[in-house]
mmCIF file of the protein (N, C-alpha, C, O) and its ligand, coordinates in Angstrom:
data_MODEL
# 
_entry.id   MODEL 
# 
loop_
_entity.id 
_entity.type 
_entity.pdbx_number_of_molecules 
1 polymer     1 
2 non-polymer 1 
# 
_entity_poly.entity_id                      1 
_entity_poly.type                           'polypeptide(L)' 
_entity_poly.nstd_linkage                   no 
_entity_poly.nstd_monomer                   no 
_entity_poly.pdbx_seq_one_letter_code       MCNSSTFQIHEKTNTGEKTYKCKECHKAFIRSISFSGHESTHT 
_entity_poly.pdbx_seq_one_letter_code_can   MCNSSTFQIHEKTNTGEKTYKCKECHKAFIRSISFSGHESTHT 
_entity_poly.pdbx_strand_id                 A 
# 
loop_
_entity_poly_seq.entity_id 
_entity_poly_seq.num 
_entity_poly_seq.mon_id 
_entity_poly_seq.hetero 
1 1  MET n 
1 2  CYS n 
1 3  ASN n 
1 4  SER n 
1 5  SER n 
1 6  THR n 
1 7  PHE n 
1 8  GLN n 
1 9  ILE n 
1 10 HIS n 
1 11 GLU n 
1 12 LYS n 
1 13 THR n 
1 14 ASN n 
1 15 THR n 
1 16 GLY n 
1 17 GLU n 
1 18 LYS n 
1 19 THR n 
1 20 TYR n 
1 21 LYS n 
1 22 CYS n 
1 23 LYS n 
1 24 GLU n 
1 25 CYS n 
1 26 HIS n 
1 27 LYS n 
1 28 ALA n 
1 29 PHE n 
1 30 ILE n 
1 31 ARG n 
1 32 SER n 
1 33 ILE n 
1 34 SER n 
1 35 PHE n 
1 36 SER n 
1 37 GLY n 
1 38 HIS n 
1 39 GLU n 
1 40 SER n 
1 41 THR n 
1 42 HIS n 
1 43 THR n 
# 
loop_
_struct_asym.id 
_struct_asym.entity_id 
A 1 
B 2 
# 
loop_
_chem_comp.id 
_chem_comp.type 
_chem_comp.mon_nstd_flag 
ALA 'L-peptide linking' y 
ARG 'L-peptide linking' y 
ASN 'L-peptide linking' y 
CYS 'L-peptide linking' y 
GLN 'L-peptide linking' y 
GLU 'L-peptide linking' y 
GLY 'peptide linking'   y 
HIS 'L-peptide linking' y 
ILE 'L-peptide linking' y 
LYS 'L-peptide linking' y 
MET 'L-peptide linking' y 
PHE 'L-peptide linking' y 
SER 'L-peptide linking' y 
THR 'L-peptide linking' y 
TYR 'L-peptide linking' y 
ZN  non-polymer         . 
# 
_pdbx_entity_nonpoly.entity_id   2 
_pdbx_entity_nonpoly.name        ? 
_pdbx_entity_nonpoly.comp_id     ZN 
# 
_pdbx_nonpoly_scheme.asym_id         B 
_pdbx_nonpoly_scheme.entity_id       2 
_pdbx_nonpoly_scheme.mon_id          ZN 
_pdbx_nonpoly_scheme.ndb_seq_num     1 
_pdbx_nonpoly_scheme.pdb_seq_num     101 
_pdbx_nonpoly_scheme.auth_seq_num    101 
_pdbx_nonpoly_scheme.pdb_mon_id      ZN 
_pdbx_nonpoly_scheme.auth_mon_id     ZN 
_pdbx_nonpoly_scheme.pdb_strand_id   A 
_pdbx_nonpoly_scheme.pdb_ins_code    . 
# 
loop_
_atom_site.group_PDB 
_atom_site.id 
_atom_site.type_symbol 
_atom_site.label_atom_id 
_atom_site.label_alt_id 
_atom_site.label_comp_id 
_atom_site.label_asym_id 
_atom_site.label_entity_id 
_atom_site.label_seq_id 
_atom_site.pdbx_PDB_ins_code 
_atom_site.Cartn_x 
_atom_site.Cartn_y 
_atom_site.Cartn_z 
_atom_site.occupancy 
_atom_site.B_iso_or_equiv 
_atom_site.pdbx_formal_charge 
_atom_site.auth_seq_id 
_atom_site.auth_comp_id 
_atom_site.auth_asym_id 
_atom_site.auth_atom_id 
_atom_site.pdbx_PDB_model_num 
ATOM   1   N  N  . MET A 1 1  ? -13.207 -16.765 8.089  1.00 0.00 ? 1   MET A N  1 
ATOM   2   C  CA . MET A 1 1  ? -12.028 -17.229 8.793  1.00 0.00 ? 1   MET A CA 1 
ATOM   3   C  C  . MET A 1 1  ? -10.780 -17.063 7.683  1.00 0.00 ? 1   MET A C  1 
ATOM   4   O  O  . MET A 1 1  ? -9.627  -16.820 8.037  1.00 0.00 ? 1   MET A O  1 
ATOM   5   N  N  . CYS A 1 2  ? -11.162 -17.221 6.378  1.00 0.00 ? 2   CYS A N  1 
ATOM   6   C  CA . CYS A 1 2  ? -10.060 -17.206 5.390  1.00 0.00 ? 2   CYS A CA 1 
ATOM   7   C  C  . CYS A 1 2  ? -9.578  -15.831 5.186  1.00 0.00 ? 2   CYS A C  1 
ATOM   8   O  O  . CYS A 1 2  ? -8.609  -15.609 4.460  1.00 0.00 ? 2   CYS A O  1 
ATOM   9   N  N  . ASN A 1 3  ? -10.203 -14.924 5.786  1.00 0.00 ? 3   ASN A N  1 
ATOM   10  C  CA . ASN A 1 3  ? -9.780  -13.489 5.613  1.00 0.00 ? 3   ASN A CA 1 
ATOM   11  C  C  . ASN A 1 3  ? -8.694  -13.053 6.578  1.00 0.00 ? 3   ASN A C  1 
ATOM   12  O  O  . ASN A 1 3  ? -8.141  -11.958 6.474  1.00 0.00 ? 3   ASN A O  1 
ATOM   13  N  N  . SER A 1 4  ? -8.401  -13.948 7.531  1.00 0.00 ? 4   SER A N  1 
ATOM   14  C  CA . SER A 1 4  ? -7.523  -13.628 8.606  1.00 0.00 ? 4   SER A CA 1 
ATOM   15  C  C  . SER A 1 4  ? -6.132  -13.254 8.066  1.00 0.00 ? 4   SER A C  1 
ATOM   16  O  O  . SER A 1 4  ? -5.515  -12.288 8.515  1.00 0.00 ? 4   SER A O  1 
ATOM   17  N  N  . SER A 1 5  ? -5.662  -14.040 7.100  1.00 0.00 ? 5   SER A N  1 
ATOM   18  C  CA . SER A 1 5  ? -4.355  -13.781 6.536  1.00 0.00 ? 5   SER A CA 1 
ATOM   19  C  C  . SER A 1 5  ? -4.279  -12.434 5.855  1.00 0.00 ? 5   SER A C  1 
ATOM   20  O  O  . SER A 1 5  ? -3.256  -11.753 5.930  1.00 0.00 ? 5   SER A O  1 
ATOM   21  N  N  . THR A 1 6  ? -5.385  -12.033 5.169  1.00 0.00 ? 6   THR A N  1 
ATOM   22  C  CA . THR A 1 6  ? -5.413  -10.717 4.512  1.00 0.00 ? 6   THR A CA 1 
ATOM   23  C  C  . THR A 1 6  ? -5.378  -9.665  5.557  1.00 0.00 ? 6   THR A C  1 
ATOM   24  O  O  . THR A 1 6  ? -4.744  -8.626  5.376  1.00 0.00 ? 6   THR A O  1 
ATOM   25  N  N  . PHE A 1 7  ? -6.023  -9.896  6.619  1.00 0.00 ? 7   PHE A N  1 
ATOM   26  C  CA . PHE A 1 7  ? -6.046  -8.927  7.708  1.00 0.00 ? 7   PHE A CA 1 
ATOM   27  C  C  . PHE A 1 7  ? -4.720  -8.714  8.373  1.00 0.00 ? 7   PHE A C  1 
ATOM   28  O  O  . PHE A 1 7  ? -4.369  -7.596  8.749  1.00 0.00 ? 7   PHE A O  1 
ATOM   29  N  N  . GLN A 1 8  ? -3.983  -9.788  8.519  1.00 0.00 ? 8   GLN A N  1 
ATOM   30  C  CA . GLN A 1 8  ? -2.644  -9.684  9.093  1.00 0.00 ? 8   GLN A CA 1 
ATOM   31  C  C  . GLN A 1 8  ? -1.743  -8.860  8.259  1.00 0.00 ? 8   GLN A C  1 
ATOM   32  O  O  . GLN A 1 8  ? -0.994  -8.038  8.786  1.00 0.00 ? 8   GLN A O  1 
ATOM   33  N  N  . ILE A 1 9  ? -1.784  -9.049  6.933  1.00 0.00 ? 9   ILE A N  1 
ATOM   34  C  CA . ILE A 1 9  ? -0.896  -8.225  6.047  1.00 0.00 ? 9   ILE A CA 1 
ATOM   35  C  C  . ILE A 1 9  ? -1.260  -6.808  6.164  1.00 0.00 ? 9   ILE A C  1 
ATOM   36  O  O  . ILE A 1 9  ? -0.393  -5.935  6.206  1.00 0.00 ? 9   ILE A O  1 
ATOM   37  N  N  . HIS A 1 10 ? -2.582  -6.538  6.219  1.00 0.00 ? 10  HIS A N  1 
ATOM   38  C  CA . HIS A 1 10 ? -3.114  -5.178  6.346  1.00 0.00 ? 10  HIS A CA 1 
ATOM   39  C  C  . HIS A 1 10 ? -2.525  -4.584  7.642  1.00 0.00 ? 10  HIS A C  1 
ATOM   40  O  O  . HIS A 1 10 ? -2.029  -3.458  7.656  1.00 0.00 ? 10  HIS A O  1 
ATOM   41  N  N  . GLU A 1 11 ? -2.594  -5.369  8.718  1.00 0.00 ? 11  GLU A N  1 
ATOM   42  C  CA . GLU A 1 11 ? -2.126  -4.866  10.002 1.00 0.00 ? 11  GLU A CA 1 
ATOM   43  C  C  . GLU A 1 11 ? -0.629  -4.523  9.958  1.00 0.00 ? 11  GLU A C  1 
ATOM   44  O  O  . GLU A 1 11 ? -0.161  -3.514  10.485 1.00 0.00 ? 11  GLU A O  1 
ATOM   45  N  N  . LYS A 1 12 ? 0.032   -5.375  9.336  1.00 0.00 ? 12  LYS A N  1 
ATOM   46  C  CA . LYS A 1 12 ? 1.524   -5.188  9.187  1.00 0.00 ? 12  LYS A CA 1 
ATOM   47  C  C  . LYS A 1 12 ? 1.806   -3.835  8.537  1.00 0.00 ? 12  LYS A C  1 
ATOM   48  O  O  . LYS A 1 12 ? 2.641   -3.045  8.979  1.00 0.00 ? 12  LYS A O  1 
ATOM   49  N  N  . THR A 1 13 ? 1.032   -3.618  7.431  1.00 0.00 ? 13  THR A N  1 
ATOM   50  C  CA . THR A 1 13 ? 1.290   -2.409  6.676  1.00 0.00 ? 13  THR A CA 1 
ATOM   51  C  C  . THR A 1 13 ? 0.992   -1.158  7.512  1.00 0.00 ? 13  THR A C  1 
ATOM   52  O  O  . THR A 1 13 ? 1.694   -0.153  7.401  1.00 0.00 ? 13  THR A O  1 
ATOM   53  N  N  . ASN A 1 14 ? -0.082  -1.224  8.373  1.00 0.00 ? 14  ASN A N  1 
ATOM   54  C  CA . ASN A 1 14 ? -0.471  -0.123  9.154  1.00 0.00 ? 14  ASN A CA 1 
ATOM   55  C  C  . ASN A 1 14 ? 0.525   0.126   10.307 1.00 0.00 ? 14  ASN A C  1 
ATOM   56  O  O  . ASN A 1 14 ? 0.774   1.263   10.708 1.00 0.00 ? 14  ASN A O  1 
ATOM   57  N  N  . THR A 1 15 ? 1.073   -0.970  10.810 1.00 0.00 ? 15  THR A N  1 
ATOM   58  C  CA . THR A 1 15 ? 1.966   -0.750  11.948 1.00 0.00 ? 15  THR A CA 1 
ATOM   59  C  C  . THR A 1 15 ? 3.315   -0.121  11.472 1.00 0.00 ? 15  THR A C  1 
ATOM   60  O  O  . THR A 1 15 ? 3.809   0.818   12.096 1.00 0.00 ? 15  THR A O  1 
ATOM   61  N  N  . GLY A 1 16 ? 3.862   -0.613  10.435 1.00 0.00 ? 16  GLY A N  1 
ATOM   62  C  CA . GLY A 1 16 ? 5.044   -0.067  9.858  1.00 0.00 ? 16  GLY A CA 1 
ATOM   63  C  C  . GLY A 1 16 ? 6.080   0.000   10.977 1.00 0.00 ? 16  GLY A C  1 
ATOM   64  O  O  . GLY A 1 16 ? 6.489   1.095   11.362 1.00 0.00 ? 16  GLY A O  1 
ATOM   65  N  N  . GLU A 1 17 ? 6.508   -1.130  11.500 1.00 0.00 ? 17  GLU A N  1 
ATOM   66  C  CA . GLU A 1 17 ? 7.455   -1.214  12.608 1.00 0.00 ? 17  GLU A CA 1 
ATOM   67  C  C  . GLU A 1 17 ? 8.786   -0.583  12.293 1.00 0.00 ? 17  GLU A C  1 
ATOM   68  O  O  . GLU A 1 17 ? 9.453   -0.026  13.164 1.00 0.00 ? 17  GLU A O  1 
ATOM   69  N  N  . LYS A 1 18 ? 9.172   -0.681  10.997 1.00 0.00 ? 18  LYS A N  1 
ATOM   70  C  CA . LYS A 1 18 ? 10.478  -0.129  10.672 1.00 0.00 ? 18  LYS A CA 1 
ATOM   71  C  C  . LYS A 1 18 ? 10.301  1.270   9.999  1.00 0.00 ? 18  LYS A C  1 
ATOM   72  O  O  . LYS A 1 18 ? 10.243  1.412   8.778  1.00 0.00 ? 18  LYS A O  1 
ATOM   73  N  N  . THR A 1 19 ? 10.222  2.260   10.877 1.00 0.00 ? 19  THR A N  1 
ATOM   74  C  CA . THR A 1 19 ? 10.034  3.638   10.418 1.00 0.00 ? 19  THR A CA 1 
ATOM   75  C  C  . THR A 1 19 ? 11.128  4.434   11.082 1.00 0.00 ? 19  THR A C  1 
ATOM   76  O  O  . THR A 1 19 ? 11.467  4.206   12.243 1.00 0.00 ? 19  THR A O  1 
ATOM   77  N  N  . TYR A 1 20 ? 11.699  5.407   10.306 1.00 0.00 ? 20  TYR A N  1 
ATOM   78  C  CA . TYR A 1 20 ? 12.687  6.275   10.936 1.00 0.00 ? 20  TYR A CA 1 
ATOM   79  C  C  . TYR A 1 20 ? 12.081  7.677   11.002 1.00 0.00 ? 20  TYR A C  1 
ATOM   80  O  O  . TYR A 1 20 ? 11.716  8.217   9.957  1.00 0.00 ? 20  TYR A O  1 
ATOM   81  N  N  . LYS A 1 21 ? 11.955  8.296   12.195 1.00 0.00 ? 21  LYS A N  1 
ATOM   82  C  CA . LYS A 1 21 ? 11.289  9.504   12.337 1.00 0.00 ? 21  LYS A CA 1 
ATOM   83  C  C  . LYS A 1 21 ? 12.309  10.610  12.495 1.00 0.00 ? 21  LYS A C  1 
ATOM   84  O  O  . LYS A 1 21 ? 13.225  10.500  13.310 1.00 0.00 ? 21  LYS A O  1 
ATOM   85  N  N  . CYS A 1 22 ? 12.159  11.688  11.715 1.00 0.00 ? 22  CYS A N  1 
ATOM   86  C  CA . CYS A 1 22 ? 13.058  12.819  11.880 1.00 0.00 ? 22  CYS A CA 1 
ATOM   87  C  C  . CYS A 1 22 ? 12.752  13.642  13.130 1.00 0.00 ? 22  CYS A C  1 
ATOM   88  O  O  . CYS A 1 22 ? 11.591  13.969  13.379 1.00 0.00 ? 22  CYS A O  1 
ATOM   89  N  N  . LYS A 1 23 ? 13.709  13.962  13.873 1.00 0.00 ? 23  LYS A N  1 
ATOM   90  C  CA . LYS A 1 23 ? 13.465  14.744  15.188 1.00 0.00 ? 23  LYS A CA 1 
ATOM   91  C  C  . LYS A 1 23 ? 13.292  16.215  14.822 1.00 0.00 ? 23  LYS A C  1 
ATOM   92  O  O  . LYS A 1 23 ? 12.761  16.991  15.616 1.00 0.00 ? 23  LYS A O  1 
ATOM   93  N  N  . GLU A 1 24 ? 13.731  16.599  13.644 1.00 0.00 ? 24  GLU A N  1 
ATOM   94  C  CA . GLU A 1 24 ? 13.689  18.021  13.344 1.00 0.00 ? 24  GLU A CA 1 
ATOM   95  C  C  . GLU A 1 24 ? 12.263  18.393  12.884 1.00 0.00 ? 24  GLU A C  1 
ATOM   96  O  O  . GLU A 1 24 ? 11.665  19.344  13.387 1.00 0.00 ? 24  GLU A O  1 
ATOM   97  N  N  . CYS A 1 25 ? 11.714  17.589  11.875 1.00 0.00 ? 25  CYS A N  1 
ATOM   98  C  CA . CYS A 1 25 ? 10.392  17.963  11.303 1.00 0.00 ? 25  CYS A CA 1 
ATOM   99  C  C  . CYS A 1 25 ? 9.435   16.902  11.414 1.00 0.00 ? 25  CYS A C  1 
ATOM   100 O  O  . CYS A 1 25 ? 8.359   16.988  10.822 1.00 0.00 ? 25  CYS A O  1 
ATOM   101 N  N  . HIS A 1 26 ? 9.756   15.811  12.188 1.00 0.00 ? 26  HIS A N  1 
ATOM   102 C  CA . HIS A 1 26 ? 8.826   14.647  12.530 1.00 0.00 ? 26  HIS A CA 1 
ATOM   103 C  C  . HIS A 1 26 ? 8.309   14.050  11.203 1.00 0.00 ? 26  HIS A C  1 
ATOM   104 O  O  . HIS A 1 26 ? 7.155   13.629  11.126 1.00 0.00 ? 26  HIS A O  1 
ATOM   105 N  N  . LYS A 1 27 ? 9.151   14.015  10.174 1.00 0.00 ? 27  LYS A N  1 
ATOM   106 C  CA . LYS A 1 27 ? 8.773   13.278  9.015  1.00 0.00 ? 27  LYS A CA 1 
ATOM   107 C  C  . LYS A 1 27 ? 9.219   11.848  9.143  1.00 0.00 ? 27  LYS A C  1 
ATOM   108 O  O  . LYS A 1 27 ? 10.346  11.572  9.553  1.00 0.00 ? 27  LYS A O  1 
ATOM   109 N  N  . ALA A 1 28 ? 8.319   10.920  8.787  1.00 0.00 ? 28  ALA A N  1 
ATOM   110 C  CA . ALA A 1 28 ? 8.684   9.435   8.867  1.00 0.00 ? 28  ALA A CA 1 
ATOM   111 C  C  . ALA A 1 28 ? 9.231   8.901   7.514  1.00 0.00 ? 28  ALA A C  1 
ATOM   112 O  O  . ALA A 1 28 ? 8.860   9.343   6.427  1.00 0.00 ? 28  ALA A O  1 
ATOM   113 N  N  . PHE A 1 29 ? 10.118  7.942   7.673  1.00 0.00 ? 29  PHE A N  1 
ATOM   114 C  CA . PHE A 1 29 ? 10.757  7.313   6.489  1.00 0.00 ? 29  PHE A CA 1 
ATOM   115 C  C  . PHE A 1 29 ? 10.792  5.941   6.789  1.00 0.00 ? 29  PHE A C  1 
ATOM   116 O  O  . PHE A 1 29 ? 11.029  5.526   7.923  1.00 0.00 ? 29  PHE A O  1 
ATOM   117 N  N  . ILE A 1 30 ? 10.526  5.086   5.646  1.00 0.00 ? 30  ILE A N  1 
ATOM   118 C  CA . ILE A 1 30 ? 10.580  3.681   5.760  1.00 0.00 ? 30  ILE A CA 1 
ATOM   119 C  C  . ILE A 1 30 ? 11.976  3.130   5.632  1.00 0.00 ? 30  ILE A C  1 
ATOM   120 O  O  . ILE A 1 30 ? 12.405  2.192   6.305  1.00 0.00 ? 30  ILE A O  1 
ATOM   121 N  N  . ARG A 1 31 ? 12.668  3.806   4.690  1.00 0.00 ? 31  ARG A N  1 
ATOM   122 C  CA . ARG A 1 31 ? 14.021  3.374   4.480  1.00 0.00 ? 31  ARG A CA 1 
ATOM   123 C  C  . ARG A 1 31 ? 15.098  4.151   5.187  1.00 0.00 ? 31  ARG A C  1 
ATOM   124 O  O  . ARG A 1 31 ? 15.038  5.380   5.230  1.00 0.00 ? 31  ARG A O  1 
ATOM   125 N  N  . SER A 1 32 ? 16.100  3.465   5.754  1.00 0.00 ? 32  SER A N  1 
ATOM   126 C  CA . SER A 1 32 ? 17.149  4.137   6.491  1.00 0.00 ? 32  SER A CA 1 
ATOM   127 C  C  . SER A 1 32 ? 17.878  5.089   5.618  1.00 0.00 ? 32  SER A C  1 
ATOM   128 O  O  . SER A 1 32 ? 18.311  6.176   6.002  1.00 0.00 ? 32  SER A O  1 
ATOM   129 N  N  . ILE A 1 33 ? 17.989  4.582   4.348  1.00 0.00 ? 33  ILE A N  1 
ATOM   130 C  CA . ILE A 1 33 ? 18.811  5.437   3.323  1.00 0.00 ? 33  ILE A CA 1 
ATOM   131 C  C  . ILE A 1 33 ? 18.139  6.749   3.077  1.00 0.00 ? 33  ILE A C  1 
ATOM   132 O  O  . ILE A 1 33 ? 18.799  7.787   3.024  1.00 0.00 ? 33  ILE A O  1 
ATOM   133 N  N  . SER A 1 34 ? 16.791  6.725   2.921  1.00 0.00 ? 34  SER A N  1 
ATOM   134 C  CA . SER A 1 34 ? 16.042  7.943   2.685  1.00 0.00 ? 34  SER A CA 1 
ATOM   135 C  C  . SER A 1 34 ? 16.078  8.908   3.891  1.00 0.00 ? 34  SER A C  1 
ATOM   136 O  O  . SER A 1 34 ? 16.071  10.128  3.727  1.00 0.00 ? 34  SER A O  1 
ATOM   137 N  N  . PHE A 1 35 ? 16.116  8.327   5.100  1.00 0.00 ? 35  PHE A N  1 
ATOM   138 C  CA . PHE A 1 35 ? 16.125  8.989   6.282  1.00 0.00 ? 35  PHE A CA 1 
ATOM   139 C  C  . PHE A 1 35 ? 17.461  9.682   6.437  1.00 0.00 ? 35  PHE A C  1 
ATOM   140 O  O  . PHE A 1 35 ? 17.515  10.887  6.684  1.00 0.00 ? 35  PHE A O  1 
ATOM   141 N  N  . SER A 1 36 ? 18.522  8.942   6.296  1.00 0.00 ? 36  SER A N  1 
ATOM   142 C  CA . SER A 1 36 ? 19.894  9.540   6.472  1.00 0.00 ? 36  SER A CA 1 
ATOM   143 C  C  . SER A 1 36 ? 20.142  10.684  5.465  1.00 0.00 ? 36  SER A C  1 
ATOM   144 O  O  . SER A 1 36 ? 20.828  11.668  5.739  1.00 0.00 ? 36  SER A O  1 
ATOM   145 N  N  . GLY A 1 37 ? 19.518  10.475  4.251  1.00 0.00 ? 37  GLY A N  1 
ATOM   146 C  CA . GLY A 1 37 ? 19.687  11.427  3.259  1.00 0.00 ? 37  GLY A CA 1 
ATOM   147 C  C  . GLY A 1 37 ? 18.854  12.752  3.607  1.00 0.00 ? 37  GLY A C  1 
ATOM   148 O  O  . GLY A 1 37 ? 19.286  13.864  3.302  1.00 0.00 ? 37  GLY A O  1 
ATOM   149 N  N  . HIS A 1 38 ? 17.690  12.572  4.234  1.00 0.00 ? 38  HIS A N  1 
ATOM   150 C  CA . HIS A 1 38 ? 16.888  13.657  4.681  1.00 0.00 ? 38  HIS A CA 1 
ATOM   151 C  C  . HIS A 1 38 ? 17.546  14.377  5.870  1.00 0.00 ? 38  HIS A C  1 
ATOM   152 O  O  . HIS A 1 38 ? 17.566  15.602  5.995  1.00 0.00 ? 38  HIS A O  1 
ATOM   153 N  N  . GLU A 1 39 ? 18.064  13.527  6.700  1.00 0.00 ? 39  GLU A N  1 
ATOM   154 C  CA . GLU A 1 39 ? 18.664  14.140  8.022  1.00 0.00 ? 39  GLU A CA 1 
ATOM   155 C  C  . GLU A 1 39 ? 19.837  15.062  7.643  1.00 0.00 ? 39  GLU A C  1 
ATOM   156 O  O  . GLU A 1 39 ? 20.078  16.048  8.340  1.00 0.00 ? 39  GLU A O  1 
ATOM   157 N  N  . SER A 1 40 ? 20.552  14.776  6.584  1.00 0.00 ? 40  SER A N  1 
ATOM   158 C  CA . SER A 1 40 ? 21.642  15.602  6.222  1.00 0.00 ? 40  SER A CA 1 
ATOM   159 C  C  . SER A 1 40 ? 21.221  17.019  5.698  1.00 0.00 ? 40  SER A C  1 
ATOM   160 O  O  . SER A 1 40 ? 22.014  17.956  5.609  1.00 0.00 ? 40  SER A O  1 
ATOM   161 N  N  . THR A 1 41 ? 19.937  17.079  5.372  1.00 0.00 ? 41  THR A N  1 
ATOM   162 C  CA . THR A 1 41 ? 19.421  18.412  4.886  1.00 0.00 ? 41  THR A CA 1 
ATOM   163 C  C  . THR A 1 41 ? 19.266  19.394  6.000  1.00 0.00 ? 41  THR A C  1 
ATOM   164 O  O  . THR A 1 41 ? 19.231  20.610  5.810  1.00 0.00 ? 41  THR A O  1 
ATOM   165 N  N  . HIS A 1 42 ? 19.172  18.804  7.206  1.00 0.00 ? 42  HIS A N  1 
ATOM   166 C  CA . HIS A 1 42 ? 18.955  19.702  8.402  1.00 0.00 ? 42  HIS A CA 1 
ATOM   167 C  C  . HIS A 1 42 ? 20.286  20.253  8.882  1.00 0.00 ? 42  HIS A C  1 
ATOM   168 O  O  . HIS A 1 42 ? 20.362  21.374  9.385  1.00 0.00 ? 42  HIS A O  1 
ATOM   169 N  N  . THR A 1 43 ? 21.273  19.501  8.732  1.00 0.00 ? 43  THR A N  1 
ATOM   170 C  CA . THR A 1 43 ? 22.571  19.931  9.280  1.00 0.00 ? 43  THR A CA 1 
ATOM   171 C  C  . THR A 1 43 ? 23.268  20.820  8.352  1.00 0.00 ? 43  THR A C  1 
ATOM   172 O  O  . THR A 1 43 ? 24.372  21.277  8.648  1.00 0.00 ? 43  THR A O  1 
HETATM 173 ZN ZN . ZN  B 2 .  ? 13.514  16.446  8.878  1.00 0.00 2 101 ZN  A ZN 1 
# 
């Protein structure tokens, strides 16, 4: 039962709810700054 907290953290890492996906090359970014920087490379 004491493992539940560890599992939750692991789950959160796997879900990665805050991810920015590039529509051009389908590359995923966790930070919006990295994403906006990458997006500018396509235009
Ligand atoms: Zn891209």
